[in-house]
C-alpha positions as a Markdown table, in Angstrom:
| # | Residue | x | y | z |
|---|---|---|---|---|
| 1 | Met | 29.7 | 19.3 | -7.2 |
| 2 | Ala | 27.0 | 20.8 | -4.9 |
| 3 | Met | 24.9 | 21.9 | -7.9 |
| 4 | Ser | 24.9 | 18.4 | -9.5 |
| 5 | Ser | 24.2 | 16.6 | -6.2 |
| 6 | Ser | 21.3 | 19.0 | -5.4 |
| 7 | Arg | 19.9 | 18.4 | -8.9 |
| 8 | Ala | 20.3 | 14.7 | -8.5 |
| 9 | Leu | 18.6 | 14.8 | -5.2 |
| 10 | Leu | 15.6 | 16.7 | -6.5 |
| 11 | Asp | 15.4 | 14.4 | -9.5 |
| 12 | Gly | 15.4 | 11.5 | -7.1 |
| 13 | Tyr | 12.5 | 13.0 | -5.2 |
| 14 | Val | 10.6 | 13.6 | -8.4 |
| 15 | Arg | 11.1 | 9.9 | -9.4 |
| 16 | Leu | 10.1 | 8.8 | -5.9 |
| 17 | Arg | 6.9 | 11.0 | -6.2 |
| 18 | Gln | 6.1 | 9.3 | -9.5 |
| 19 | Gln | 6.8 | 5.8 | -8.1 |
| 20 | Val | 4.5 | 6.4 | -5.1 |
| 21 | Ala | 1.7 | 7.8 | -7.3 |
| 22 | Ile | 1.9 | 4.6 | -9.4 |
| 23 | Met | 1.9 | 2.5 | -6.3 |
| 24 | Leu | -1.2 | 4.3 | -5.1 |
| 25 | Glu | -3.0 | 3.7 | -8.4 |
| 26 | Leu | -2.1 | 0.0 | -8.1 |
| 27 | Ala | -3.4 | -0.2 | -4.5 |
| 28 | Arg | -6.7 | 1.5 | -5.6 |
| 29 | Ala | -7.0 | -1.0 | -8.4 |
| 30 | Gly | -6.4 | -3.9 | -6.1 |
| 31 | Glu | -3.2 | -4.9 | -8.0 |
| 32 | Trp | -1.5 | -6.2 | -4.9 |
| 33 | Asp | 1.1 | -8.3 | -6.7 |
| 34 | Ala | 2.2 | -5.4 | -8.9 |
| 35 | Leu | 2.3 | -3.2 | -5.8 |
| 36 | Ile | 4.6 | -5.6 | -4.0 |
| 37 | Glu | 6.9 | -5.8 | -7.1 |
| 38 | Arg | 7.1 | -2.0 | -7.2 |
| 39 | Gln | 8.1 | -1.9 | -3.5 |
| 40 | Ser | 11.7 | -3.1 | -4.1 |
| 41 | Asp | 12.2 | -0.3 | -6.6 |
| 42 | Tyr | 10.8 | 2.2 | -4.2 |
| 43 | Leu | 13.1 | 1.0 | -1.4 |
| 44 | Gln | 16.1 | 1.2 | -3.6 |
| 45 | Leu | 15.2 | 4.7 | -4.6 |
| 46 | Val | 14.7 | 5.8 | -1.0 |
| 47 | Asp | 18.1 | 4.4 | -0.2 |
| 48 | Arg | 19.7 | 6.3 | -3.1 |
| 49 | Ile | 17.9 | 9.5 | -2.0 |
| 50 | Arg | 19.1 | 9.1 | 1.6 |
| 51 | His | 22.7 | 9.1 | 0.4 |
| 52 | Leu | 22.2 | 12.0 | -2.0 |
| 53 | Asp | 20.5 | 14.0 | 0.8 |
| 54 | Gln | 23.7 | 13.8 | 2.9 |
| 55 | Glu | 25.8 | 15.4 | 0.1 |
| 56 | Ala | 23.4 | 17.9 | -1.4 |
| 57 | Val | 23.3 | 21.6 | -0.4 |
| 58 | Leu | 20.0 | 23.1 | -1.4 |
| 59 | Asp | 19.1 | 26.8 | -1.8 |
| 60 | Asp | 15.7 | 28.1 | -0.5 |
| 61 | Glu | 13.8 | 27.4 | -3.7 |
| 62 | Gln | 15.2 | 23.8 | -3.9 |
| 63 | Lys | 14.2 | 23.3 | -0.2 |
| 64 | Arg | 10.7 | 24.4 | -1.0 |
| 65 | Cys | 10.6 | 22.1 | -4.0 |
| 66 | Lys | 11.8 | 19.2 | -1.8 |
| 67 | Ala | 9.3 | 20.0 | 0.9 |
| 68 | Asp | 6.4 | 20.0 | -1.7 |
| 69 | Leu | 7.6 | 16.7 | -3.1 |
| 70 | Leu | 7.8 | 15.2 | 0.3 |
| 71 | Glu | 4.4 | 16.4 | 1.2 |
| 72 | Ala | 2.9 | 14.8 | -1.9 |
| 73 | Ile | 4.8 | 11.6 | -1.3 |
| 74 | Leu | 3.6 | 11.4 | 2.3 |
| 75 | Asp | 0.0 | 12.1 | 1.3 |
| 76 | Asp | 0.1 | 9.3 | -1.3 |
| 77 | Asp | 1.9 | 7.0 | 1.2 |
| 78 | Leu | -0.9 | 7.6 | 3.7 |
| 79 | Ala | -3.5 | 6.8 | 1.0 |
| 80 | Ile | -1.6 | 3.6 | 0.2 |
| 81 | Arg | -1.6 | 2.6 | 3.8 |
| 82 | Glu | -5.3 | 3.2 | 4.1 |
| 83 | Gln | -5.9 | 0.9 | 1.0 |
| 84 | Leu | -3.7 | -1.7 | 2.6 |
| 85 | Met | -5.6 | -1.5 | 5.9 |
| 86 | Ala | -8.9 | -2.0 | 4.0 |
| 87 | Arg | -7.4 | -5.0 | 2.2 |
| 88 | Arg | -6.1 | -6.5 | 5.5 |
| 89 | Ser | -9.6 | -6.1 | 6.9 |
| 90 | Glu | -11.1 | -7.7 | 3.8 |
| 91 | Leu | -8.7 | -10.6 | 4.0 |
| 92 | Gly | -9.4 | -11.0 | 7.8 |
| 93 | His | -13.1 | -11.3 | 7.0 |
| 94 | Leu | -12.4 | -13.9 | 4.3 |
| 95 | Met | -10.2 | -15.9 | 6.7 |
| 96 | Asp | -12.9 | -15.8 | 9.4 |
| 97 | Thr | -15.5 | -16.9 | 6.9 |
| 98 | Ser | -13.3 | -19.7 | 5.7 |
| 99 | Arg | -12.5 | -20.8 | 9.3 |
| 100 | Arg | -16.2 | -20.9 | 10.2 |
| 101 | Gln | -17.0 | -22.9 | 7.1 |
| 102 | Arg | -14.2 | -25.4 | 7.9 |
| 103 | Asp | -15.3 | -25.7 | 11.5 |
| 104 | Leu | -18.9 | -26.3 | 10.3 |
| 105 | His | -17.8 | -29.0 | 7.9 |
| 106 | Arg | -15.7 | -30.7 | 10.5 |
| 107 | Ser | -18.6 | -30.7 | 12.9 |
| 108 | Tyr | -21.6 | -31.4 | 10.7 |
| 109 | Gly | -20.3 | -32.6 | 7.4 |
| 110 | Lys | -22.5 | -32.1 | 4.3 |
| 111 | Gln | -25.3 | -30.6 | 6.3 |
| 112 | Ala | -23.1 | -27.7 | 7.2 |
| 113 | Ala | -22.7 | -26.5 | 3.6 |
| 114 | Ser | -26.4 | -25.8 | 3.2 |
| 115 | Val | -26.6 | -24.0 | 6.5 |
| 116 | Phe | -23.5 | -21.9 | 5.7 |
| 117 | Asp | -24.8 | -21.1 | 2.2 |
| 118 | Ala | -28.2 | -20.0 | 3.6 |
| 119 | Ala | -26.4 | -17.7 | 6.1 |
| 120 | Asp | -24.5 | -16.0 | 3.4 |
| 121 | Lys | -27.6 | -15.5 | 1.2 |
| 122 | Phe | -29.9 | -14.3 | 4.0 |
| 123 | Gly | -27.6 | -13.0 | 6.6 |
| 124 | Pro | -27.5 | -14.0 | 10.3 |
| 125 | Glu | -30.8 | -15.0 | 11.9 |
| 126 | Thr | -32.4 | -12.1 | 13.8 |
| 127 | Ser | -34.6 | -12.7 | 16.8 |
């Protein structure tokens, strides 16, 4: 039983490693919807591994293999988080721009559109 549970555990970590690598590529490509779709599979796999980890007895070589897989998984997870933080910053900038444009339109109507477009093309006025 221990041999099969240890093999199942390591296979789970290999699949998790593959899943995280795919998720990183999706994040780098800006495929946010596909990344979110993959997240539920990722969470299910993590839950399965958690249960297998409680049953499995690993020898030293298997422990090293598990540690290497975990290190790679965590490295990719960090890279995904960095991509997500950059995306959050980008979305925040877009929301701020949209908010400013809306406020200008509320305050100045049609005149605001030409002022806003000029600011985007030429940047903020420097004194």
